[in-house]
C-alpha positions as CSV (number, residue, x, y, z in Angstrom):
1,M,79.1,113.7,115.3
2,K,80.5,110.5,113.8
3,K,82.0,107.9,116.0
4,I,85.0,105.8,115.0
5,L,86.3,102.8,117.0
6,V,89.9,101.6,116.5
7,I,90.4,98.0,117.8
8,D,94.0,97.0,117.8
9,D,96.3,95.3,120.4
10,D,99.5,97.1,119.2
11,P,99.8,100.3,121.3
12,L,101.8,102.2,118.7
13,I,99.6,101.3,115.7
14,G,96.5,102.0,117.6
15,K,97.7,105.4,118.9
16,M,99.0,106.3,115.4
17,L,95.6,105.5,113.9
18,V,93.7,107.6,116.5
19,V,96.0,110.6,116.1
20,K,95.9,110.5,112.2
21,L,92.1,110.1,112.2
22,E,91.7,113.1,114.6
23,Q,94.1,115.2,112.5
24,E,92.3,114.4,109.3
25,A,88.9,115.2,110.9
26,A,90.3,118.6,112.2
27,T,91.8,119.4,108.8
28,R,88.4,118.8,107.1
29,A,86.4,120.4,109.9
30,V,84.4,117.2,110.4
31,P,83.1,116.5,113.9
32,V,84.5,113.0,114.8
33,S,85.0,111.2,118.0
34,V,87.7,108.5,117.9
35,S,87.9,105.8,120.6
36,R,90.1,102.8,121.1
37,A,90.0,99.3,122.4
38,L,93.1,97.1,123.0
39,D,91.6,93.7,122.2
40,G,88.6,92.0,120.7
41,R,86.7,91.6,124.0
42,E,87.2,95.2,125.0
43,G,86.1,96.2,121.4
44,L,82.9,94.2,121.6
45,D,82.1,95.7,125.0
46,E,82.6,99.2,123.5
47,I,80.5,98.4,120.5
48,Y,77.6,97.3,122.7
49,R,78.0,100.3,125.1
50,N,78.5,103.0,122.5
51,P,77.9,101.8,118.9
52,P,80.3,103.4,116.4
53,D,79.6,104.5,112.9
54,F,82.8,103.0,111.6
55,I,85.3,100.4,113.0
56,I,88.9,99.8,112.2
57,L,89.6,96.2,113.3
58,D,92.8,94.3,113.6
59,I,92.5,90.6,112.8
60,M,95.2,89.0,115.1
61,M,94.5,89.9,118.7
62,P,94.5,88.2,122.1
63,R,91.3,87.1,123.9
64,L,89.0,87.6,120.9
65,S,90.4,87.8,117.3
66,G,89.2,90.4,114.8
67,L,87.4,87.6,112.8
68,E,85.5,86.6,116.0
69,V,84.5,90.2,116.6
70,L,83.4,90.5,113.0
């Protein structure tokens, strides 16, 4: 199973991305696990805890920007 991590501080955009990714995976019968972090610090913690295969990363976020995470 592939793991995708969405790191975005905007609750609507983050939720939309998660839902769309899960829908696409289901349509294509691809086993995917999509998780979400609300800022850069939370995202880094998740990366170290459970390394994803792919990350969608917002640049402008509180606590730790996307560029700092990168």
